[in-house]
C-alpha positions in Angstrom: 18.0 -4.1 -25.1 16.3 -1.8 -22.5 13.7 -0.5 -25.1 12.9 -4.1 -26.2 12.1 -5.1 -22.6 9.5 -2.4 -22.2 8.1 -3.0 -25.7 7.3 -6.5 -24.8 5.5 -5.6 -21.6 1.7 -5.1 -21.6 0.3 -1.7 -21.2 -1.1 -2.7 -17.8 2.3 -3.9 -16.6 3.9 -0.6 -17.7 1.3 1.4 -15.8 2.0 -0.7 -12.7 5.8 -0.3 -13.0 5.4 3.5 -13.5 2.9 3.9 -10.7 5.1 2.0 -8.3 8.2 4.0 -9.4 6.4 7.3 -8.8 5.2 6.1 -5.4 8.6 4.9 -4.4 10.2 8.2 -5.4 7.6 10.1 -3.4 8.3 7.9 -0.4 12.1 8.3 -0.8 11.9 12.1 -1.0 9.4 12.4 1.9 11.7 10.3 4.1 14.8 12.2 3.1 13.0 15.5 4.0 12.1 14.1 7.5 8.3 14.4 6.7 6.0 11.8 8.1 3.2 10.3 6.1 0.7 11.9 8.5 2.3 15.3 8.0 2.1 15.0 4.2 -1.5 13.7 4.4 -2.4 16.8 6.4 -0.8 19.1 3.9 -2.7 17.4 1.1 -6.0 17.1 3.0 -6.1 13.4 2.6 -5.8 10.5 5.0 -2.4 9.0 5.9 -3.7 5.7 4.5 -4.2 7.4 1.1 -0.6 8.7 1.1 0.5 5.2 1.9 -1.5 3.9 -1.0 0.2 6.4 -3.3 3.6 5.5 -2.1 3.1 1.8 -2.5 1.8 2.3 -6.0 -1.6 0.9 -5.1 -3.5 4.0 -6.2 -2.9 6.2 -9.2 -2.1 9.8 -8.4 -3.9 12.5 -10.4 -1.7 15.2 -11.9 -3.2 17.8 -9.6 -2.3 15.7 -6.5 1.2 14.9 -7.8 1.8 18.6 -8.3 0.6 19.3 -4.8 2.9 16.6 -3.4 5.9 17.8 -5.3 5.1 21.4 -4.1 5.0 20.2 -0.4 8.2 18.3 -0.9 9.8 21.2 -2.7 10.8 19.1 -5.7 10.7 20.2 -9.4 8.5 18.2 -11.8 11.4 17.6 -14.2 13.8 16.5 -11.4 11.2 14.2 -10.0 10.5 12.4 -13.3 14.3 12.2 -14.1 14.7 10.2 -10.9 11.6 8.1 -11.6 13.1 7.2 -15.0 16.4 6.3 -13.4 14.6 4.1 -10.8 12.7 2.3 -13.6 15.9 1.8 -15.5 17.6 0.3 -12.3 14.5 -1.9 -11.7 14.7 -3.1 -15.3 18.3 -4.0 -14.9 17.6 -6.0 -11.7 14.8 -7.8 -13.4 16.9 -8.6 -16.4 19.7 -9.9 -14.2 17.3 -12.1 -12.2 15.9 -13.6 -15.4 19.4 -14.2 -16.7 20.3 -16.1 -13.5 17.1 -18.2 -13.7 17.7 -19.0 -17.4 21.3 -19.8 -16.8 20.5 -22.1 -14.0 17.8 -23.8 -16.1 20.3 -24.3 -18.9 22.8 -25.9 -16.5 20.0 -28.0 -15.0 18.8 -29.2 -18.4 22.3 -30.2 -19.4 22.7 -32.2 -16.3 19.3 -33.9 -16.7 19.8 -34.8 -20.3 23.5 -35.7 -20.0 24.1 -39.3 -21.0 27.0 -41.1 -19.4 
């Protein structure tokens, strides 16, 4: 079921989900390490706004920049992407559950609308 969900998504949607998941994980790690966005920006030689764009998934991160970020945050590449994968899986489950609730409510609603007394 999980693989089917992602197979049906457009390539653009997949990139958006992935970019957001990467950004959210950077944000989570940065906060857990007690590092401010400004401090991370200074280490990367970019603006604090740019770090915010990365974390919100608005801007794509180059491989070079990601490696620098992970180095500053003292996180391994494989550990980082394992967590990103888990985050995407969790997000997918939440989306699936939301859609299921919507469709179930529509089904009940349709039965009530088309029910003849």
